C-alpha positions, -999 to +999 in steps of 0.1 A: +143-083+031+136-047+042+144-040+078+116-015+083+090-042+076+105-066+101+081-074+129+094-064+164+096-092+189+083-084+224+107-089+253+084-115+269+082-135+237+120-134+230+130-143+266+104-171+267+115-186+234+152-185+244+145-199+279+120-227+270+142-241+242+173-244+263+152-258+292+140-286+270+174-292+255+191-294+289+164-315+303+170-340+275+208-338+281+206-342+319+182-372+319+209-390+299+236-379+324+216-392+353+207-425+336+243-429+325+252-432+362+221-450+376+208-472+348+229-476+317+259-495+332+234-522+342+212-522+311+233-515+281+267-529+290+280-563+300+275-568+338+307-589+342+326-559+356+305-532+372+333-506+373+341-512+336+304-509+328+302-475+346+333-462+328+319-474+294+286-457+302+304-425+310+324-428+278+291-427+258+282-396+279+313-380+264+302-387+228+277-358+228+305-334+235+323-346+204+291-341+184+284-306+197+311-287+178+300-306+146+264-294+154+278-260+161+295-259+127+265-272+108+237-252+125+260-222+129+265-221+091+228-220+085+222-197+114+247-172+100+235-177+064+198-184+066+187-170+099+185-176+137+148-186+139+148-215+113+180-229+126+168-229+162+138-249+151+159-274+132+182-279+162+153-286+185+140-312+161+173-329+159+178-335+197+142-343+205+138-375+184+173-387+195+161-385+232+129-403+225+148-431+206+170-437+237+138-442+257+127-469+233+160-487+230+162-524+240+189-534+265+221-555+262+203-587+272+179-584+243+201-572+213+236-576+226+264-553+213+238-534+192+225-519+224+256-498+233+262-490+197+227-476+191+229-458+225+261-441+213+244-432+180+214-415+197+237-399+222+256-384+192+223-370+179+216-354+213+249-336+211+245-326+175+212-308+183+225-291+215+255-279+195+232-258+174+207-249+201+227-230+227+243-204+204+210-196+186+192-192+219+218-168+232+217-147+200+180-147+200+182-130+234+213-108+230+205-095+195+171-083+207+185-068+239+190-031+247+227-021+249+227-018+287+210-051+293+229-075+271+240-098+299+206-097+315+189-108+283+217-133+276+213-150+309+177-163+301+190-191+279+214-200+307+185-204+332+175-234+311+204-253+327+192-253+363+155-256+353+162-285+330+183-301+358+156-297+384+130-312+360+152-342+352+164-349+387+128-343+400+113-369+377+140-394+385+135-389+422+097-394+419+102-425+398+128-439+423+105-433+452+073-447+436+088-477+419+107-508+430+143-509+418+135-537+394+106-518+378+127-487+376+155-505+357+130-524+336+109-495+323+106-466+347+138-448+336+123-447+300+094-424+310+113-390+310+130-399+277+097-406+259+078-378+277+103-353+264+085-355+230+057-333+246+082-307+257+097-306+223+064-298+207+058-270+232+092-255+224+085-258+187+052-240+190+068-211+209+097-207+185+076-207+154+059-175+168+090-154+169+105-132+142+141-129+130+165-109+151+171-072+141+209-076+138+205-105+114+180-086+092+204-056+092+233-079+081+212-093+053+202-058+042+238-047+041+249-079+024+276-086+049+272-124+052+302-146+054+303-172+026+318-199+049+314-188+085+332-219+099+364-210+079+361-173+087+360-181+125+393-199+124+411-177+098+399-142+107+390-146+143+416-170+156+422-152+189+385-149+196+378-186+191+409-197+211+405-174+241+367-178+241+371-216+243+397-215+271+377-189+290+347-213+290+365-246+300+360-242+337+323-235+334+318-270+319+343-288+342+328-274+374+292-283+364+299-319+354+319-325+385+290-312+406+263-329+385+277-362+373+309-371+392+295-363+426+264-384+420+285-414+409+310-410+437+284-402+464+263-432+457+290-458+449+319-448+472+303-427+500+272-449+500+246-422+500+212-434+488+203-425+452+172-406+463+189-386+490+217-375+468+194-365+440+174-344+465+205-325+477+215-320+440+181-305+434+186-282+464+220-271+449+201-260+417+186-231+437+219-213+444+229-222+408+197-205+395+203-175+418+239-171+407+229-167+371+208-135+373+231-121+400+261-124+378+242-110+348+233-079+368+269-074+380+282-080+345+260-053+330+271-029+358+308-037+361+317-056+329+314-092+318+351-099+319+355-086+355+326-107+366+340-138+350+375-132+365+361-128+400+340-160+396+370-180+383+392-168+412+366-182+436+366-215+417+404-218+420+400-217+458+370-241+458+391-267+440+417-266+468+390-274+494+372-299+472+383-331+490+378-322+527+345-305+518+331-336+500+345-365+521+330-358+555+303-384+552+277-359+564+248-354+540+242-319+553+278-308+547+277-325+513+245-305+505+264-273+514+294-284+493+271-289+463+253-256+469+286-236+470+299-253+439+267-247+420+265-211+431+300-205+417+288-223+386+260-198+383+284-168+387+305-180+358+277-194+337+254-163+337+275-139+316+294-164+295+269-166+267+268-128+263+306-126+265+311-152+238+285-136+215+301-102+220+335-111+207+323-122+172+308-100+145+272-108+134+283-125+102+300-154+121+284-149+156+262-180+156+291-202+144+318-185+165+299-184+198+286-220+193+320-234+185+338-217+214+311-230+238+311-266+224+348-269+220+351-259+257+326-287+263+350-312+248+380-299+269+361-292+301+333-317+303+333-346+278+358-368+298+355-350+332+334-377+349+357-404+335+389-385+345+376-375+379+365-410+387+400-424+377+418-397+397+396-403+427+402-441+427+439-439+420+451-409+439+422-397+461+396-369+460+422-342+465+434-347+429+399-342+416+400-308+433+435-301+418+421-310+384+394-283+388+419-257+401+443-263+372+415-258+347+404-226+365+439-212+363+439-217+325+405-200+323+417-171+344+447-166+321+425-166+290+401-141+306+430-118+314+443-121+278+409-114+263+400-085+285+408-059+259+389-078+232+357-081+253+359-044+262+362-033+226+332-054+215+311-042+245+316-006+235 
């Protein structure tokens, strides 16, 4: 493949392709998270003990985070060996069918124990696809970006998170308001899962129109591919994968506390209505969305590591005021609480993709960045709703906040340790 004949992707096409894919992927992922709290405990698990059913449902939620590093390794291998474009298409076509299958799955009353087992299988498929999706979308953006706009380009895939959340929460809110509870549980919740098939086809169309990234083409021309990218990441880039993972842990933990734990606790313990809580969660997506481009601009100006350190320091403080902020019983104050938490999430989430991509060479970049991100998902998110629910019931909400603060301290130490590495790669 000769680099001079490689078609040049326009900025608009690249940013659209990176954004729409992650929007679809996160929409699929979040509709599961919402349903895991509101529907699945009643539909796919035994109703003998509601608390156990909720915890079991949250455990299946965690399965996708176990699948994600497997997806990162598989798709990362082909992304580093065969190309970013084809691998991104394959990742999209892995998660999409898994989501539709969940929407068609019979409940516990119809097929018994097979229901939660199949739910876990399809959830695993969701995680497998997302494990390969995120890293490729970030590379599609950053490997086409001008040197002085790496974080700005790299934040477009990150915008898929708040947009996907708004779409998923919005459709669940509309369904909840226009359907009776019995109809919603019976079939209404299935609509977004099945309808996601249309979004997948849109994403597929857009991604088939893009060309391979210049950096990957250059690597092929120079014959600098890694034979086994997965092995190289852990053998030759041990510090990068370790520090990259720890630096990303708090990003996941904060988001799933704000998106999943608060929904469960707010509706079951604080007795907010489902619709009102979903509405204030959607409101909190606005500061989340604003924080992403703001942090990207600051990261390009002052450095990615400095931006991430500042955001993590603010999260440490937020964890210490978590309990009094969330336990007032006021919906307005709770809305402010969610908005502050999600704004901080935007500040740490915006530059993290560019930062992770920047600490690995092109030959293992897809695999390395994807693995760091997904391994952080296991540590920071997979069991977060479960652990936070347990801590809240046994010790009180204050310990949920301490849990967040402890994770943020670990992330801060990792960022301080990796400062030199990020600076070298950025130069």
